[in-house]
C-alpha positions as CSV (number, residue, x, y, z in Angstrom):
1,M,155.5,151.6,72.1
2,K,152.6,153.9,71.3
3,F,150.7,150.9,70.0
4,Y,150.9,149.1,73.4
5,A,150.0,152.3,75.3
6,D,147.0,152.9,73.1
7,K,145.6,149.4,73.7
8,K,145.0,150.4,77.4
9,R,143.2,153.7,76.6
10,K,139.5,154.1,75.9
11,Q,137.8,156.9,74.1
12,A,135.2,158.3,76.5
13,T,132.0,159.2,74.7
14,F,129.2,161.1,76.3
15,K,125.7,161.8,75.1
16,V,123.8,165.0,75.7
17,E,122.2,165.0,79.2
18,D,124.8,162.4,80.5
19,S,126.5,163.2,83.8
20,A,130.2,163.4,84.0
21,L,132.9,164.0,86.7
22,L,135.4,166.7,86.0
23,K,139.1,166.1,86.6
24,L,140.8,169.1,88.2
25,Q,144.2,169.6,89.6
26,P,143.4,170.8,93.2
27,Y,147.0,171.9,93.9
28,A,146.7,174.3,90.9
29,Q,143.1,175.4,91.8
30,S,143.6,176.9,95.2
31,S,140.0,177.8,95.6
32,L,139.0,174.2,95.8
33,V,141.6,173.1,98.3
34,N,140.6,173.3,101.9
35,G,143.0,171.0,103.6
36,L,146.6,171.1,104.7
37,F,147.7,168.5,102.1
38,P,146.4,169.7,98.7
39,T,147.9,166.8,96.8
40,L,145.7,164.3,98.7
41,V,142.3,165.8,98.0
42,M,139.9,164.5,95.4
43,K,140.8,164.7,91.7
44,Y,137.3,164.5,90.3
45,F,134.5,166.9,91.1
46,G,130.9,167.3,90.4
47,S,128.5,165.5,88.5
48,Y,127.8,167.9,85.7
49,K,125.5,167.5,82.8
50,V,126.8,167.4,79.3
51,L,125.1,170.2,77.3
52,E,126.5,169.5,73.9
53,K,129.4,167.8,72.0
54,I,131.7,170.1,70.2
55,G,134.0,168.3,67.7
56,K,135.3,164.8,68.3
57,A,136.6,165.1,71.8
58,V,135.3,168.4,73.3
59,Y,132.2,168.6,75.5
60,K,130.4,171.6,76.9
61,L,129.3,171.2,80.6
62,D,126.7,172.9,82.7
63,L,129.0,174.4,85.3
64,P,127.7,176.9,87.9
65,D,129.4,180.3,87.8
66,S,132.4,179.4,85.6
67,D,134.1,181.2,82.8
68,R,135.3,177.9,81.3
69,E,132.6,175.6,79.9
70,R,134.4,173.4,77.4
71,F,136.5,170.4,78.4
72,D,138.4,167.7,76.6
73,Q,137.3,164.1,77.0
74,T,140.6,163.3,78.9
75,Q,139.4,165.6,81.7
76,L,136.0,163.8,82.1
77,R,134.9,160.5,83.6
78,A,131.5,158.9,83.3
79,Y,129.3,159.3,86.3
80,R,126.5,156.8,86.8
81,V,124.2,156.0,89.8
82,L,123.0,152.4,90.1
83,V,120.0,151.9,92.3
84,L,120.0,148.5,94.1
85,G,116.8,148.2,96.2
86,D,116.9,151.1,98.6
87,K,120.6,151.8,98.2
88,Q,122.3,154.0,95.6
89,V,125.7,152.9,94.3
90,I,127.9,155.4,92.4
91,V,129.6,153.7,89.5
92,R,132.6,155.5,87.9
93,G,133.7,154.5,84.5
94,E,132.0,152.3,82.0
95,M,129.0,150.1,82.9
96,S,128.6,146.9,81.0
């Protein structure tokens, strides 16, 4: 079973100075929730710069005013901005 589950998973790799979105649980972080329905708010926040890679799967992010700076790759998603003419399109995930 694990073999089939792992086939769908991708290892997210980031380079220094890449931008990443940070996955938070807004119902657990009450400071981020401003609505009546905390389970319906966004899961991913930011676009934060990757400062360094620590180990195989841990990255240090440039967060403003935060005690926690290190996050596992499972909590990050790639953030890319694609410019098409005069429009900017945000691409989440891998670009090929």
